[in-house]
N, C-alpha and C positions, 0 to 999 in steps of 0.2 A: 423905622421901628420895624423887624422881619415880621413874615405870618409868624410864624409859631411864637413869638412872642407878642404878639397879640393878639392870639389865642388864648394864651399866659395870661395875660392880662383881663381878658373876657371872663375868663373861665379858671378859676382857683386851681380847682385841685378834683381829681377823680380818683378816690382811695381806692388802694388794692387791698384791702382790709379782705378778710374770708369770715365770713360765717356761718354757723351749721344752715343756715333754714337762705333762703333765695332774697339776698339784700346784697348793697352797694351804699357809700357813703358819697356824696355827691358836695363839694364848696363849691358853692357861688358868691358873686363879684357881693360886695353889701357883709360879709361873713353871714350866710346864709347857709346855715348845716341842716343837708334835708338826707332822712337814711330811707332811702327808697326798699321798702318791703316787695317782695311776686308773690301777691294774697291770693289764695283761692277761697272762694266766695261760699262753698261746701266742702267741709272736711271728714276725716276719720274721728269715732271716737280717740284713737291715738296721735289725734294732733292736738288733745287738750290734756291738761293744759298749753301755753305759749311758753318757749324756753325764756328762765330767766332773767338770760341775759338780754333777752328781747324786751321783756317788761321794766327792766333797769332802764335802756334808753327811752320807752315809752316817760320813765317816771322824770327824766330828766328834761324831757320834751315841753317846746311852749307849747306846742298844739301838736292832735292827728292830724293828719290831711286824712282823708278818706275817699273817693267817687261819688259815694253819698252815704247818709245815714241811716241803714237799714234795720237799724237796731230796736226803732219804732214800731214795729210793724205793722201790720196793714199793707192791702196791695194796692201799688199805683199802676193797675191796670183800667183801662177804662171799659165799661159793660160791654163792650161793641159786640152782638150777637144776632147782626145787620146782615153778615157775609152770604153771599152762594153756599148752599152743599158743597163740601170740600171735596166731594167725589165728582164736582160741574168743574172746578177750579183746577184741579190735578190732571198729568196725564194715567193713562190705564197702571203703569209699571210703577209711579208713587203712589196711585191711591192702594192697590195693594202693600205696600208697604207700609202703607200706613195704618192699615187696615191689620198686616199683622204684627206688628209693634204697639198697637193699642192693645189688643187679644193678649203678646207677650208681658207687657207690662201693668195690664189691669186696667188701663184707661176705659171707661163708658166711651164709644164713640161723640155720644149726644153730647159729651160736657166739650168740646174743641171743634165740633162740625160746622157752628156756625160764627169762630171768632177767627180776625185776621190770620194771616198765615203768617205774620211773625210770632203772633205771640201762641199759637199752634205747635210753633217750633221750639222755644224758652219751655212748653208744658212738655213739650215729647226728649228735652235737652235734660230738665228737671227730673221727669220719672227716670232716664239712663243714669244718671248721678248719684242716683236713691238706689235702684238695683246694686250700683259698685259698694253700697254701703257709707255713702256721702250722705251727710246732714248739715242743713243749715246754721246749729248751733256751733258745727264744728269749725266753721268757716274762719279764716285767719282773722278777714275785717271785722266779722261782728264778734271774736273774740277782742281786738281792739279795743271795739267801740267800748264795749261791756267794761273792758278794765279802766277803758279812759275814765268813764265815768265812774267808778269807784277811786278812783287817782284828783278826781275834779281835774281834769285835764282838758280844754279845749278844745274842741273838735270842730275842723274847717270842711266842705265839702267841696269836691272838686267843679263838681256839677248838678248832684242832686240825684231823685229817684226820678221823679218827674220831669227832667231833662233828656233824662235817658228814654224814659216812654216817649219823650218826641221824637227823640232821633230814628228810634223805631217806626213811630206812626208814618213816620218822612219818607220810609224808607221805597221802593216804587213798587206797584201793583200788593200794594196791602203786605209787601215782605215776604213775597213769594220766593225773592232766589235766597232768604234765609232759610226757609223750607224744605225747599231742594239742594242748597247744600247741606243741611242737616240731613236729608235722608241720604245723601250721595256717601257723603263721608264718617254715616254713624259710626261704624267701628274705627275707623281711624279715631277718631277723637275719643272714644271710649279707651283708646292706647293713650291718646295723651293727657289725659285725666290722670291715670294712672301713674304717668310721665310726672304729671306736677304733684302728685302725692309722693312720690319718692324723693322729689328735692327735698322735702321736709320731713319724710321720716328717715332718708339714708345721707344724703348729699346732695346739695344743690352745684349745678353746673358751674365749674369754673371760670368761662369763659363764654360770649356770643355763640349760643348752640344754634345748629341747623334744627327746625322744627317742622314735620307737614305741616300745610299748609289747607286748615277745613272751611276757608273761607275762597270763594271768587275774587278775582283782581279787584271790584269796583265793590265790592263789601269790605273786604278786606282794608281799603282806603276810609271807609265811612267810618268803620266800624272802631279799626284800630289807627290808622295813621293819623286821619283828620284830627281824634279825639288827644291824641298824642299831641301834636301840633298844638293845641289850645290848652292842652294840661300844659306844655313848657312854658306859654307865656305867663298860665296863672304862675307855677312857681319861682315864675323871675322876676313876680311883682312884689315876693314875700318878703315884710319887713326883715331884718336883722335877728337872727335867734336859728332853736334846732328845731328840728319835724319829724317826726315820722311819719314818713309816704306810705301807705298801703293804698297798692293798684293791682290791677289782676296781674299774675304772674308774667302771662305772654306779652303784656306790655314793657318787661322790661329786656326780651327776645325779641332777634328776627327783623326784616325790614322798617327803618324809619321807628324804633325804640326809643322812648322815652329819656334814658340814659343816654345815647346818640345824640338826641336833641339837645339836652342839654350840656353836653360837653361841646359841641358843636354847633352855638349857634344861631340860627336861619334869621337873615334880616329880615 
């Protein structure tokens, strides 16, 4: 059997169906049908309600699969407030940028001063998204979760909120690389958010697109590629059925993306 035939035997098909939202269909061996949706965790008011055809996909699914069930509310973040003052942990230039951003975004410095660096990065990113008009209740995965519960569709987590926090707490230097990358790529990240909004409001990318990198290589490996590999193995173990799978849109594109890993399984 030739290489192409062996790949075809392992991976049934990657459909060419195009949707007016960032998504694609994958059929894995064992009659497992995946509708991979590129989610945005915070959205604009115009991104609700979800497209009717996407709701139809969900209604016909055996389960909704998400990174974590965020619909229950509550913060998974630990109450760590024993870090050194942020000014002592940052370079002079980065400290000045943080002070400027907190003033611009209306964040009391006392709120973040003794938090781990990764948590400060997430706070800044959340406030940036809010400044751009994004809200958690309009996020795609949140809306899918709410609809799935209304339709009594089972929900499966790829990792769960607590595991996501554990990934962040294991980052080196208390997650300082995530904070410094957030500061370095502040404006690029804003443009990337606007690009992803356009995928839902205007039209999604038709092919694998080149996107600006807002992570250094090591962070990208931990936060994107390694998680894609874990999700690949998880999805390949699913029983036969139809599943709507909502993951962050960036996991569908770029180096080591999830569709590519599913299309060409690793040994």
